[in-house]
C-alpha positions in Angstrom: -22.0 33.8 127.6 -23.3 36.0 130.4 -22.9 34.8 133.9 -26.0 36.4 135.3 -29.7 35.8 134.4 -30.9 38.0 131.5 -34.2 39.6 132.3 -36.6 39.6 129.3 -38.3 43.0 129.4 -41.5 41.4 128.1 -41.6 39.2 131.1 -40.3 41.7 133.7 -42.5 42.6 136.7 -42.7 45.3 139.4 -40.1 48.1 139.4 -38.1 46.5 136.6 -41.1 46.4 134.3 -41.8 50.1 135.1 -38.2 50.9 134.2 -38.3 49.0 130.9 -41.7 50.6 130.0 -40.5 54.0 131.1 -36.9 55.4 131.0 -35.6 52.3 129.1 -38.5 51.9 126.7 -37.0 50.5 123.5 -33.5 50.2 125.0 -33.4 46.5 125.6 -29.6 46.3 125.7 -27.9 43.3 127.3 -26.3 45.4 130.1 -29.8 46.6 131.1 -31.3 43.1 130.9 -28.5 41.9 133.3 -28.7 44.9 135.6 -32.4 44.3 135.9 -31.7 41.4 138.2 -31.7 44.1 140.8 -34.0 47.1 140.5 -31.7 49.0 142.8 -28.7 48.4 140.5 -30.7 49.4 137.5 -31.8 52.6 139.3 -28.2 53.4 140.2 -27.3 53.3 136.6 -30.4 55.4 135.6 -29.7 58.0 138.3 -26.0 58.4 137.3 -26.7 58.3 133.6 -29.8 60.5 133.8 -28.0 63.2 135.8 -25.6 63.7 132.9 -28.5 65.5 131.1 -27.9 68.4 133.5 -24.1 68.3 133.0 -22.1 71.3 131.9 -19.9 68.9 130.0 -21.0 68.3 126.5 -22.1 64.9 125.2 -18.8 64.6 123.3 -16.9 65.3 126.5 -18.9 62.8 128.5 -18.3 60.2 125.8 -14.6 61.0 125.7 -14.4 60.0 129.4 -16.5 56.9 128.8 -14.2 55.8 125.9 -10.9 56.6 127.7 -11.9 54.7 130.8 -13.7 51.8 128.9 -10.4 51.3 127.0 -8.3 51.6 130.1 -10.4 49.0 131.9 -10.5 46.7 128.9 -14.3 46.8 128.7 -15.1 45.8 125.1 -18.9 46.2 125.7 -18.5 49.8 126.9 -16.0 50.7 124.2 -18.4 49.4 121.5 -21.4 51.1 123.1 -19.7 54.4 123.6 -18.2 54.4 120.2 -21.8 54.1 118.8 -23.1 56.7 121.3 -20.2 59.0 120.6 -21.0 58.9 116.9 -24.6 59.7 117.7 -23.4 62.6 119.8 -21.5 64.1 116.8 -18.1 62.6 117.5 -16.6 61.2 114.3 -14.9 57.8 114.4 -11.4 59.3 114.5 -12.0 61.1 117.8 -13.6 58.0 119.3 -10.4 56.2 118.6 -8.3 59.1 119.9 -10.3 59.2 123.1 -9.5 55.5 123.7 -5.8 56.2 123.2 -6.1 59.2 125.5 -4.7 61.6 123.0 -7.2 63.7 121.0 -6.4 66.4 118.4 -9.2 68.6 119.9 -7.5 70.4 122.9 -10.6 70.5 125.1 -11.5 66.9 124.5 -7.9 66.0 125.1 -8.0 67.7 128.5 -11.1 65.8 129.5 -9.6 62.4 128.5 -6.3 63.3 130.3 -8.1 64.2 133.5 -10.2 61.1 133.4 -7.1 59.0 132.8 -5.3 60.8 135.7 -8.3 59.9 137.9 -8.0 56.3 136.8 -4.2 56.0 137.1 -4.0 57.8 140.4 -7.2 56.2 141.9 -8.7 59.7 142.4 -5.6 61.1 144.1 -5.0 63.6 141.3 -2.5 66.4 141.8 -3.1 70.1 141.9 -1.3 70.2 138.6 -3.8 67.7 137.1 -6.7 69.9 138.2 -4.9 73.1 137.0 -4.3 71.6 133.6 -8.0 70.6 133.3 -9.1 74.1 134.3 -6.6 75.8 132.0 -8.4 74.1 129.1 -11.5 76.1 130.1 -13.1 73.9 132.7 -14.6 74.8 136.1 -14.9 73.2 139.5 -18.3 72.0 138.4 -16.7 70.3 135.4 -14.2 68.6 137.7 -17.1 67.2 139.8 -18.9 66.0 136.6 -15.8 64.3 135.3 -15.4 62.4 138.6 -19.1 61.4 138.4 -18.8 60.3 134.8 -15.6 58.4 135.7 -17.6 56.6 138.5 -20.3 55.7 136.1 -17.8 54.3 133.6 -16.1 52.1 136.3 -19.6 50.9 137.5 -20.6 49.8 134.0 -17.1 48.5 133.0 -16.9 46.3 136.2 -20.4 45.1 135.9 -19.8 44.0 132.3 -16.6 42.2 133.5 -18.4 40.4 136.2 -21.3 39.4 133.9 -19.3 38.8 130.8 -22.0 40.8 129.0 -22.3 39.9 125.3 -22.1 43.1 123.2 -25.1 44.1 121.2 -23.4 47.0 119.6 -21.2 46.9 116.5 -17.5 46.3 117.5 -15.4 49.3 118.0 -12.5 49.7 115.6 -9.3 48.0 116.7 -6.5 50.3 118.0 
């Protein structure tokens, strides 16, 4: 049971109503309905998630980060959501499971997951070798910045779901 009030989009008002009728139209997921308690928190999510459209990292790479960090943080909601989103982004189920384990058969996706997990394990204090390994897989300084931003988004949503105890409205992710 969620700990925070769930905002019904049909009864939302002000900025929250604008968001549910605009960028979140038809996306009445439980995380958004709980974030809607604060228009500012909802806008933080939208800003971070929306900026990913401009990212040089592919949708699969972005989802690889979300899956690795969601699993590392034990966020069942985010793991379920990003398993579904990953599949919609062209990532078969096998790689979604591999991303959660932090070991992917695809070398580039593996480098992304490893870098994200290094960020997580080292609390951002990655080594020059961590950055060099990421770049050796074909990534740039811009990709490093995008990986850090995506990591931050993952932590934001993971922790929000922990605080709220958000009930998942996505099919459960396969067990690993």
